[in-house]
C-alpha positions as CSV (number, residue, x, y, z in Angstrom):
1,M,-52.1,345.6,417.3
2,M,-52.1,342.3,415.4
3,R,-48.5,341.5,416.7
4,R,-49.5,342.2,420.3
5,R,-52.5,339.9,419.9
6,I,-50.2,337.1,418.6
7,N,-47.8,337.5,421.4
8,T,-50.6,337.4,423.9
9,Q,-51.9,334.2,422.4
10,A,-48.4,332.6,422.4
11,S,-48.0,333.5,426.1
12,L,-51.4,332.0,426.9
13,I,-50.5,328.8,425.1
14,I,-47.2,328.5,427.0
15,L,-49.1,329.1,430.3
16,I,-51.6,326.4,429.5
17,A,-48.9,324.0,428.6
18,T,-47.1,324.6,431.8
19,M,-50.3,324.2,433.9
20,L,-51.0,320.9,432.1
21,S,-47.5,319.7,432.7
22,A,-47.9,320.5,436.4
23,I,-51.2,318.7,436.6
24,S,-50.0,315.6,434.7
25,C,-46.8,315.3,436.6
26,S,-47.2,316.6,440.1
27,R,-47.4,315.6,443.7
28,D,-49.5,317.3,446.4
29,Y,-47.1,318.7,449.0
30,D,-47.6,321.2,451.8
31,F,-45.9,324.0,449.8
32,G,-49.2,325.7,448.9
33,F,-48.7,324.8,445.2
34,K,-48.1,321.9,442.9
35,D,-44.4,321.0,442.3
36,L,-43.7,321.2,438.6
37,C,-42.5,318.1,436.7
38,F,-39.0,319.3,436.3
39,Y,-38.5,319.3,440.0
40,H,-39.0,315.5,440.1
41,P,-36.0,313.2,439.4
42,H,-38.2,310.3,438.1
43,T,-35.4,308.0,438.8
44,A,-34.1,305.8,441.6
45,P,-30.5,305.6,442.7
46,V,-29.6,301.9,442.4
47,E,-26.3,300.7,443.7
48,V,-24.3,297.8,442.3
49,D,-21.4,296.3,444.3
50,I,-18.3,295.1,442.3
51,D,-16.3,292.3,443.7
52,W,-12.8,292.1,442.0
53,N,-11.5,289.3,444.2
54,K,-11.4,286.8,441.4
55,F,-9.3,289.1,439.2
56,R,-7.1,291.1,441.6
57,H,-4.4,288.3,441.8
58,I,-4.0,288.9,438.0
59,E,-4.3,292.6,437.9
60,D,-5.6,295.2,440.3
61,P,-7.8,297.6,438.4
62,S,-7.6,301.3,438.9
63,G,-10.9,302.1,437.3
64,M,-13.9,300.5,435.5
65,T,-16.6,301.1,433.0
66,A,-20.2,300.1,433.2
67,Y,-22.6,299.7,430.2
68,I,-26.3,299.8,430.9
69,W,-29.1,298.8,428.5
70,S,-32.8,299.3,429.1
71,Q,-34.9,296.4,427.9
72,D,-37.1,299.0,426.4
73,P,-36.0,298.9,422.7
74,E,-36.7,302.7,422.4
75,E,-34.2,303.6,425.1
76,E,-30.5,304.1,424.2
77,A,-27.6,302.4,426.0
78,H,-25.4,304.5,428.2
79,S,-22.1,304.0,430.0
80,E,-20.6,305.2,433.2
81,V,-16.8,305.4,434.0
82,S,-15.7,305.3,437.6
83,H,-12.5,305.3,439.6
84,N,-14.4,303.9,442.5
85,I,-14.0,300.2,441.6
86,N,-15.9,298.8,444.5
87,K,-19.4,300.1,443.6
88,I,-21.3,302.2,441.1
89,T,-24.5,304.1,441.6
90,L,-26.9,304.5,438.6
91,N,-29.9,306.8,438.5
92,L,-32.4,304.8,436.5
93,E,-36.1,305.1,435.6
94,A,-38.5,302.3,436.4
95,G,-37.9,299.3,434.1
96,K,-35.8,296.2,433.5
97,Y,-32.1,296.5,432.5
98,N,-29.0,294.5,431.5
99,A,-25.5,295.6,432.3
100,F,-21.9,294.6,432.4
101,V,-18.7,296.1,433.8
102,F,-15.1,295.7,432.8
103,N,-11.8,297.0,434.2
104,Q,-10.5,300.3,432.8
105,T,-12.1,302.0,429.8
106,A,-12.2,301.0,426.1
107,A,-9.9,303.8,425.2
108,E,-7.1,302.6,427.5
109,Y,-6.5,299.4,425.7
110,A,-3.9,299.5,422.9
111,T,-4.4,295.8,422.0
112,L,-8.2,295.6,422.1
113,Q,-11.0,297.0,419.9
114,F,-14.6,297.2,421.0
115,F,-17.6,296.9,418.6
116,D,-21.4,297.2,418.7
117,M,-21.4,298.6,422.3
118,D,-24.9,300.0,421.7
119,D,-26.3,296.5,421.5
120,H,-26.2,294.2,424.6
121,Q,-26.2,291.0,422.7
122,K,-23.8,292.0,419.9
123,A,-21.3,293.9,422.0
124,Q,-17.9,292.4,421.2
125,V,-14.2,292.9,421.9
126,K,-11.5,291.8,419.5
127,V,-7.7,291.8,419.4
128,A,-6.2,294.6,417.3
129,P,-4.6,293.4,414.1
130,T,-0.9,293.5,413.8
131,K,2.0,292.8,411.4
132,S,5.0,290.6,411.7
133,P,8.4,291.2,410.0
134,W,8.9,287.4,409.7
135,Y,5.7,285.4,409.8
136,T,2.7,284.9,407.5
137,T,-0.3,283.0,408.6
138,K,-0.9,279.6,407.1
139,L,-4.5,278.8,408.1
140,P,-7.3,280.1,405.8
141,D,-9.2,283.2,407.0
142,S,-6.7,283.8,409.7
143,K,-4.8,287.0,410.4
144,L,-2.2,288.2,412.8
145,G,-3.5,289.6,416.1
146,T,-1.9,291.2,419.0
147,E,-1.7,289.5,422.3
148,P,-4.6,291.0,424.4
149,E,-4.2,292.9,427.6
150,W,-5.9,291.6,430.7
151,L,-9.7,292.2,430.5
152,A,-12.2,291.1,433.2
153,I,-15.9,291.3,432.6
154,G,-18.9,290.8,434.9
155,N,-22.5,290.7,433.8
156,I,-26.0,291.2,435.3
157,E,-29.2,290.7,433.4
158,D,-32.9,291.3,434.0
159,F,-32.4,293.5,437.1
160,E,-35.4,295.7,437.8
161,V,-35.9,299.2,439.0
162,T,-39.5,299.3,440.4
163,E,-42.0,302.1,440.5
164,E,-41.9,301.9,444.3
165,M,-38.2,302.7,444.2
166,V,-38.8,305.7,442.0
167,T,-41.7,306.9,444.3
168,I,-39.5,306.6,447.4
169,A,-36.7,308.5,445.6
170,E,-39.1,311.3,444.5
171,E,-40.6,311.7,448.0
172,E,-37.2,311.9,449.5
173,F,-36.2,314.5,446.9
174,L,-39.3,316.6,447.5
175,A,-38.7,316.4,451.3
176,G,-35.5,318.2,450.8
177,L,-37.1,321.2,448.9
178,P,-37.5,324.4,450.9
179,E,-40.9,326.1,451.3
180,A,-42.0,327.7,448.1
181,N,-42.2,331.2,449.5
182,K,-38.5,331.3,450.5
183,H,-37.3,331.1,446.9
184,A,-34.2,329.2,448.0
185,K,-32.4,326.4,446.3
186,A,-33.1,322.8,447.4
187,R,-31.1,321.7,450.3
188,T,-29.2,318.4,450.3
189,V,-31.0,315.4,451.7
190,T,-29.9,311.8,452.2
191,R,-31.5,309.6,449.6
192,S,-32.0,305.8,449.8
193,Q,-29.6,303.7,447.9
194,F,-31.2,300.6,446.5
195,N,-28.6,297.9,446.4
196,I,-29.7,295.5,443.6
197,A,-26.8,293.2,442.9
198,T,-23.1,292.3,443.3
199,I,-21.1,291.7,440.0
200,T,-18.0,289.6,440.1
201,P,-15.8,290.2,437.0
202,V,-13.5,287.4,435.9
203,S,-10.9,287.4,433.3
204,I,-11.9,286.6,429.7
205,I,-8.2,286.5,428.8
206,K,-6.3,283.3,429.1
207,Q,-2.6,282.5,429.3
208,V,-0.8,279.6,427.7
209,D,2.7,278.6,428.8
210,L,4.6,276.9,425.9
211,Y,7.7,274.7,426.3
212,V,9.8,273.4,423.5
213,H,12.2,270.8,424.9
214,L,15.6,270.5,423.3
215,E,18.9,268.6,423.5
216,N,22.3,270.3,422.7
217,L,20.7,273.5,423.9
218,V,24.1,275.2,424.0
219,F,24.1,275.3,420.2
220,L,20.9,277.4,420.1
221,R,21.2,281.1,419.4
222,S,17.6,282.3,419.3
223,G,14.0,281.2,418.7
224,L,10.8,282.5,417.2
225,G,7.3,281.0,417.0
226,A,3.6,281.4,416.3
227,I,0.4,279.8,417.4
228,E,-2.4,279.5,414.9
229,G,-6.2,279.1,415.2
230,M,-6.9,281.2,418.3
231,A,-10.1,283.2,418.9
232,E,-10.1,286.7,417.5
233,G,-12.4,288.0,420.3
234,C,-15.5,287.3,422.4
235,Y,-19.0,288.5,423.0
236,I,-19.1,290.6,426.1
237,S,-22.6,289.7,427.5
238,T,-22.0,286.0,427.3
239,R,-18.2,285.8,427.5
240,Q,-18.3,283.3,424.6
241,T,-15.6,283.5,422.0
242,S,-16.4,284.2,418.4
243,S,-15.7,281.9,415.5
244,Q,-13.1,284.1,413.8
245,I,-9.5,283.1,414.2
246,V,-6.2,284.9,414.6
247,T,-2.5,283.9,414.8
248,H,-0.3,285.2,417.7
249,S,3.4,285.5,416.9
250,I,6.0,284.7,419.6
251,D,9.0,286.9,419.0
252,S,11.0,286.0,422.1
253,W,11.6,283.0,424.3
254,G,13.2,282.4,427.7
255,V,15.4,279.4,428.4
256,K,15.0,276.9,431.2
257,Y,17.8,274.4,431.7
258,D,17.2,270.9,433.2
259,I,18.7,270.3,436.6
260,D,21.1,267.4,437.0
261,D,21.5,265.1,440.0
262,N,23.8,267.5,441.7
263,G,21.4,270.3,441.5
264,A,23.3,272.2,438.8
265,E,21.9,273.4,435.5
266,N,22.5,271.1,432.5
267,L,23.5,273.5,429.7
268,M,22.9,270.8,427.1
269,K,19.3,270.0,428.0
270,G,16.3,272.0,428.8
271,A,13.5,274.0,427.1
272,I,12.8,277.4,425.6
273,K,9.6,278.9,427.2
274,A,7.1,281.5,426.1
275,S,3.9,282.7,427.6
276,I,1.1,284.2,425.5
277,T,-2.2,285.8,426.3
278,T,-5.2,285.0,424.2
279,F,-9.0,285.0,424.2
280,G,-8.8,281.3,423.9
281,L,-10.2,278.9,421.4
282,P,-12.8,280.0,418.8
283,A,-16.4,278.8,418.7
284,G,-16.5,275.5,416.7
285,H,-13.2,274.3,417.9
286,T,-13.2,270.5,417.6
287,G,-10.3,269.6,419.9
288,S,-8.4,267.8,417.1
289,P,-4.6,268.4,417.0
290,E,-4.7,270.2,413.7
291,D,-7.1,272.9,415.0
292,N,-4.1,274.7,416.4
293,I,-0.5,274.6,415.1
294,L,2.5,275.8,417.1
295,Y,5.3,276.9,414.7
296,V,8.8,277.0,416.1
297,R,11.9,278.4,414.3
298,L,15.4,278.0,415.7
299,L,18.6,279.7,414.7
300,L,21.8,278.0,415.8
301,V,25.0,279.7,417.0
302,D,26.7,279.5,413.6
303,N,24.1,282.2,412.6
304,Q,23.3,280.1,409.5
305,T,21.6,276.9,410.4
306,L,17.8,277.5,410.6
307,L,15.4,274.8,411.7
308,E,11.6,275.0,411.7
309,M,8.9,272.5,412.9
310,E,5.2,272.4,413.2
311,F,3.5,270.9,416.3
312,P,-0.2,270.2,416.2
313,I,-1.5,271.1,419.7
314,G,-5.2,271.5,419.3
315,D,-5.9,268.4,421.5
316,I,-3.6,269.6,424.2
317,I,-5.3,273.0,424.7
318,K,-8.9,271.8,424.0
319,D,-9.9,272.8,427.5
320,L,-8.3,276.2,427.4
321,N,-11.6,278.1,427.5
322,S,-12.4,276.7,430.9
323,Y,-9.6,278.7,432.5
324,D,-10.5,282.2,433.7
325,G,-7.7,283.0,436.2
326,T,-9.7,281.7,439.2
327,Q,-7.8,278.4,439.3
328,T,-4.9,278.7,441.7
329,D,-2.5,276.4,443.5
330,E,-1.9,276.1,447.2
331,N,0.2,279.3,447.2
332,G,-2.4,281.4,445.4
333,N,-0.6,281.3,442.1
334,V,-2.8,281.3,439.0
335,I,-2.8,278.0,437.1
336,W,-2.7,278.2,433.4
337,P,-2.5,275.4,430.9
338,E,1.0,274.2,429.7
339,V,2.0,272.9,426.3
340,H,5.1,270.7,426.2
341,V,6.5,269.7,422.8
342,Y,9.8,267.9,422.1
343,W,12.3,268.4,419.3
344,P,12.9,264.9,417.8
345,E,16.7,265.1,417.6
346,P,19.5,266.9,419.3
347,L,20.4,270.2,417.8
348,P,23.3,269.9,415.3
349,E,26.7,270.6,416.8
350,V,27.6,273.6,414.7
351,E,30.6,275.9,415.1
352,P,29.7,279.2,416.7
353,V,30.4,282.4,414.7
354,G,34.0,283.4,415.3
355,G,34.7,280.2,417.1
356,T,33.4,281.5,420.4
357,G,30.9,279.9,422.7
358,G,27.3,280.3,421.9
359,A,24.6,282.0,424.0
360,F,20.9,281.9,423.7
361,D,19.4,285.2,422.5
362,V,15.7,285.7,423.4
363,G,15.3,288.4,420.7
364,V,14.7,288.2,417.0
365,G,17.9,287.1,415.2
366,E,19.0,287.1,411.6
367,W,17.0,284.5,409.7
368,G,17.8,282.7,406.5
369,D,15.7,280.5,404.3
370,E,13.2,278.5,406.4
371,I,13.3,274.7,406.7
372,I,9.8,273.3,407.4
373,T,9.2,270.0,409.0
374,T,5.8,268.7,410.3
375,L,6.2,266.8,413.5
376,P,3.6,264.8,415.3
377,L,3.5,265.3,419.1
378,M,5.5,262.9,421.2
């Protein structure tokens, strides 16, 4: 008898709670009853257009990720992944929000690591650490970092979902419900899409083209290099680089011969060239030459003679962070900064191994004891 009374009381409590819920969150509608709270979406579908035109000439994304933060500190951030790269629809409650989008997903990047993605201001992306079989960093507090893959980011702050938007969305939702006495599922209705913004992502990754000009180029077998003092990462919401630094190693070079007056390649003069990707220059960069050092190691065709020099280039690349891939020439090709340094003397005329002619090898060769020379820029 006592158990039956307790069960009756529990059922009564649940019934009262349900009625209060219906009273506190309901809307009069000609169904002959009050629609319960769980029928209401309480959100508005807001649409954000994504314009990739300032990034497509670098890479055409096949997907994207959006992160959304409510400005209500008690609400958690959430993310949306979409293969529709042109727009994304978010069902949001009334309030103010911040958001950013980037190409692909965090898990798809082998060279990048994402941190503090639950905090709009602290969210950061960094290059993944790496190791080199031949190079050790020389600047204090620096470490070796991978060259980052292309990453474009677009931001929007302080966008608002109004109570009016939510009300309209709820009314349209309820208009699609069947009459109560038919006990059928809600039928599909067309809901308003509130277009609130267009986001235009741009690349936060930069490219630097490096040229080391040489004479007696025919005596060069292979080259290696490294560039010190680059930014480890950047804050996503502001696209500003962090103050931590990394070194990027350069394990292969191409060769570009000078052209003589007859239009033929001059095999004795030219440059070795490498292109690296990077987040750019760290916060606090002063623009002085010593802020960034380009190390170059050359192995000659005798497979014994090893030369190394240091080129201070911080002043040459001091404007690197102003490049974002939107600067193009008249043919639509992206313009990236170039660094040109010059070896002070012709390479020694050494005897090739086996007495045969030499050939430039872009890969990593056999390296002996290093010879270090500091060279001011010419």
